[in-house]
C-alpha positions in Angstrom: 0.0 0.0 0.0 1.4 3.3 -1.1 1.0 5.1 2.3 2.7 2.5 4.5 6.3 3.6 4.0 5.3 7.3 4.7 3.4 6.4 7.9 6.1 4.0 9.1 8.8 6.6 8.4 7.0 9.2 10.5 6.2 6.6 13.2 9.9 5.5 13.4 11.0 9.1 13.8 8.7 9.5 16.8 9.5 6.0 18.2 13.0 5.1 16.9 13.3 2.0 19.1 10.1 0.3 18.0 10.3 -2.9 16.0 7.7 -3.3 13.3 6.7 -6.6 11.7 4.5 -6.6 8.6 2.4 -9.6 7.7 1.0 -9.5 4.1 -2.2 -11.5 4.0 -5.0 -10.8 1.5 -8.1 -12.9 2.1 -10.8 -11.7 4.5 -10.6 -15.1 6.3 -6.8 -14.8 6.8 -7.2 -11.2 8.1 -10.0 -12.1 10.5 -8.1 -15.2 11.7 -4.8 -13.2 12.3 -6.7 -10.6 14.3 -8.7 -13.2 16.4 -5.6 -15.3 17.1 -3.8 -12.1 18.2 -1.1 -12.8 15.5 -1.3 -9.1 14.6 -2.3 -5.9 16.4 -3.9 -4.2 13.5 -4.9 -4.9 9.9 -5.1 -2.6 6.9 -7.5 -4.2 4.5 -9.9 -3.3 1.7 -12.4 -5.8 3.1 -14.8 -4.8 5.8 -14.4 -7.2 8.7 -17.9 -8.0 10.0 -17.2 -9.5 13.3 -18.5 -8.4 16.7 -15.0 -8.8 18.2 -13.3 -6.6 15.6 -13.5 -2.8 15.2 -13.2 -1.8 11.5 -12.7 1.9 10.7 -12.7 3.4 7.2 -9.5 5.2 6.4 -9.9 6.1 2.7 -11.6 5.3 -0.5 -10.2 5.3 -4.0 -11.4 5.0 -7.5 -10.8 1.9 -9.7 -9.5 2.5 -13.2 -9.0 0.5 -16.3 -5.4 -0.7 -16.9 -4.3 -1.4 -20.5 -1.0 -2.3 -22.0 0.6 0.5 -24.1 -0.4 0.1 -27.7 -3.8 -1.6 -26.9 -6.7 -0.9 -29.2 -8.5 1.0 -26.5 -5.6 3.3 -25.7 -6.9 6.1 -28.0 -10.1 6.5 -26.0 -10.0 9.2 -23.3 -12.2 7.1 -21.0 -13.8 3.6 -21.2 -17.3 2.2 -20.9 -18.0 -1.2 -19.3 -19.0 -2.4 -22.8 -15.4 -1.8 -24.0 -14.3 -4.7 -21.8 -16.4 -7.2 -23.6 -14.4 -9.6 -25.8 -11.2 -8.6 -24.1 -8.9 -10.9 -22.1 -9.6 -9.8 -18.6 -7.4 -10.2 -15.5 -9.2 -10.1 -12.1 -8.6 -11.0 -8.5 -9.4 -14.5 -7.3 -12.8 -15.3 -5.7 -13.1 -14.1 -2.1 -11.7 -10.7 -2.7 -13.9 -7.6 -2.3 -12.5 -5.8 -5.3 -13.4 -8.8 -7.5 -16.9 -8.9 -6.0 -17.4 -5.2 -6.8 -16.1 -5.5 -10.4 -18.1 -8.6 -11.2 -21.2 -7.0 -9.7 -20.9 -4.0 -11.9 -20.5 -6.1 -15.1 -23.4 -8.4 -14.1 -25.7 -5.4 -13.4 -24.8 -4.0 -16.8 -25.4 -7.4 -18.5 -21.8 -7.5 -19.9 -20.0 -10.8 -19.8 -16.3 -10.8 -19.0 -13.8 -13.0 -20.7 -11.7 -13.8 -17.7 -8.2 -14.9 -18.8 -6.3 -14.9 -15.5 -7.1 -14.7 -11.8 -4.6 -13.2 -9.4 -4.2 -12.3 -5.7 -1.9 -9.2 -5.9 -2.4 -6.1 -7.9 1.3 -6.0 -8.5 1.0 -9.3 -10.4 -2.0 -7.9 -12.3 0.0 -4.8 -13.4 2.9 -7.0 -14.6 0.6 -9.2 -16.6 -1.1 -6.2 -18.2 2.3 -4.6 -18.9 3.2 -7.8 -20.8 0.1 -7.8 -22.9 -1.7 -10.8 -21.2 -5.0 -8.9 -20.8 -6.6 -5.8 -19.4 -7.9 -5.1 -15.9 -9.4 -2.8 -13.4 -7.2 -1.8 -10.5 -7.1 0.8 -7.7 -6.0 4.2 -9.0 -3.2 4.4 -6.4 -1.5 1.2 -7.7 -1.1 3.0 -11.0 -0.2 6.4 -9.5 2.5 5.1 -7.1 3.9 2.3 -9.3 6.4 2.5 -12.1 4.5 1.0 -15.0 6.0 2.4 -18.2 4.2 -0.3 -20.3 0.7 0.5 -19.0 -2.0 3.2 -19.5 -4.7 3.9 -17.0 -8.1 5.1 -18.1 -11.1 6.3 -16.1 -14.3 4.2 -16.5 -17.1 6.6 -17.4 -20.4 4.9 -17.0 -20.0 3.6 -13.5 -18.2 4.9 -10.4 -16.2 1.9 -9.2 -14.3 2.4 -6.1 -13.0 0.6 -3.0 -12.8 1.4 0.7 -9.7 0.7 2.8 -10.0 0.0 6.5 -8.0 -0.3 9.6 -9.1 -3.1 11.9 -8.2 -4.4 15.4 -9.5 -6.9 17.8 -11.6 -5.3 20.7 -10.5 -8.1 23.1 -6.8 -7.6 22.7 -4.9 -5.2 24.9 -3.7 -2.4 22.7 -0.5 -0.8 24.1 -0.2 2.9 24.0 2.3 2.4 21.1 -0.3 0.5 19.1 -2.9 3.1 19.9 -0.5 5.8 18.6 0.0 3.8 15.4 -3.8 3.6 14.8 -4.1 7.3 15.5 -1.2 8.1 13.1 -2.9 6.1 10.3 -6.3 7.8 10.9 -4.6 11.3 11.1 -2.6 10.7 7.9 -5.8 10.3 5.9 -7.8 13.0 7.7 -5.0 15.5 6.6 -5.4 14.4 2.9 
């Protein structure tokens, strides 16, 4: 996530002796299990954790954009319609991911079938596949903005406002040290200032 280095840099300046361990897990089940088992203090996720033992707070939302390889037939369009994705090899997150659910729902509502060519877990992988002409996709705008993707073009999607929410979550039953509480506050403050 684009903001993690910035927040951690500021946090380490304030607390230079703190040791930080990052666990990168993607599925909602894995996030929920890690929180409930006290494997992690906090999670930053784009999936709302609906569990009475877990507090989930929104931190930001971002638009989803079309991602095309340079030289693609749709590159000349200033923005895309959902219908432009029909008959295109499409790269999408695996089942169980909120972004996939949102994308698939938008196409189902519009009555447009997708030609899924590849299913992935990480947007970084998706970007690499698109860059190498293995299909087109829809990704969070920040992945394009903060990544070096010289072989890709991002386009807005005009006829639907696809976006995703990102949350910070923690287990209510776990003792949160003042340091962990400061980290949660720092994450929330970072996005309030944007």
